C-alpha positions, 0 to 999 in steps of 0.5 A: 500500500502506497503511503501519502506524504504531507498528511493525506495529500497524494501527488498525482505521480504516486497515483500514476505510478500505481496505475502503471503497475496495474496489469494490462487488461485481458486480451479479450477485453482489449479486443472488444474495447478496440472493436467499438471503433472498427467495422471489420470485427471478427465475430467468429473470433469473439464468439470463440473467445467468449465460449472458452470462458464458462463464466463469461458464456453464462453471463452473456447468455443471461444478458442477451435474454434479459429485459434489457434487449427484449428479444422475442425468442430465447438465445441459447448459443454465444453465436446467437448472442453475438449476432443478435445483441452485437459485439458491443453488448458482449463487451459490456459483460466482458469488461464488467467481469474483468474490472470487478476482478481488478477491483474486488470488494475491499476493506475500506471503512465507510465505503461499499464497493458493491454499491459503487458497482451497482451505481456504475451499472445503474448509470450505464443503463440510464445513459443507454436509455437516454442515448436511445431517446437522443438517437446517438450510440447506445453502446458508447453511452453504456460503456461511458456510464459503466466507467465514469467512477472507475477512478474512485475504485483506483483511489480506494483500492490502492490508497485505502488509508488515505481514502478513509480520510476522504470518507471521514471528511465527507461525513463531517462536511456533508459535501460531495465526493469530489470536493472531499477528494480534492480537499483531502487528497489533492487528487480526484476520482476524475483525474485518476479515472482518466489516467486509468482509461489512458493506461488501458487505451480506452477510446478518446470518446470514453476518456473525454466522457470520464474527464467531463462528466462531472462538469460537462460544460463546453462539450459537444452537442449530445456529448457522452459527458452530458449524457453520463452527467444526467444519468448519474444524477437521475440514478442517484435521485432514484436511489437505485444503488441504495447507498446510505446518505447518497447525494444528488450532485448539482445538475449542469444547466448546460448538460440539461439544455444540451439533451433538450428532452421533455418532461414526458420523455424523462418520465419514460427514462425514469421508468425504463431505467428502473425496469431494466436496472435490477436484472442487468445488475444481477447479470453483470455482478453475478448476484443471482 
């Protein structure tokens, strides 16, 4: 465990060194993350790789048969799953499985790792629903929502003692996570998340979404950052991850105006997110 200097303050290069020491992602995850920008995806190769892993195969089939996709007939093979729901959808299963393995539930007083993952999955589901209503890429949105808090897992996993001080500060000052991180560590989960996304060669759009989701001003129209920003606020308001004392972050007027959705549409977004979330969470976290 790396120790911070000057009390609890971390230097960014400490965080960067820790991130650079992390193993590379498994080859199948790298292949799938790269495939999001490629048109010549080798579906047969992806199918073979997923089929060779019993856990991934089971999760992929459950994901394909979930209400998230609403397919009319039951999917019984990985080939069917990849063909019907697409390579990017399979990537959600593989990426979540890999990352929950890299950041297993830790012993950080006051922090529930499972609740963190549940929140990330809820944000991913809501981001995908928002993207569908906005007619933009739904799988990009899901991936960005899934990864938006990944920096918090880095800080809490590898700087446990320091992060417990963040939790204490947050409780005492009743502030948002990022404010407590900045005050106590001098490094925020956003900065750590971008560094990790860079280390693992995630696409520029995903890195920009992680970097900009907390303050999505000056983003492009219907940007991933704005979508994830709104999704994050929605799922906290709906209390889907059931984290005690969770706070709804300030909502950016820029992001809200950017999405430009009607009140009626948002009611549909709330309903669809709530309907899909529990099942998707069970599949991806293997809770059932």
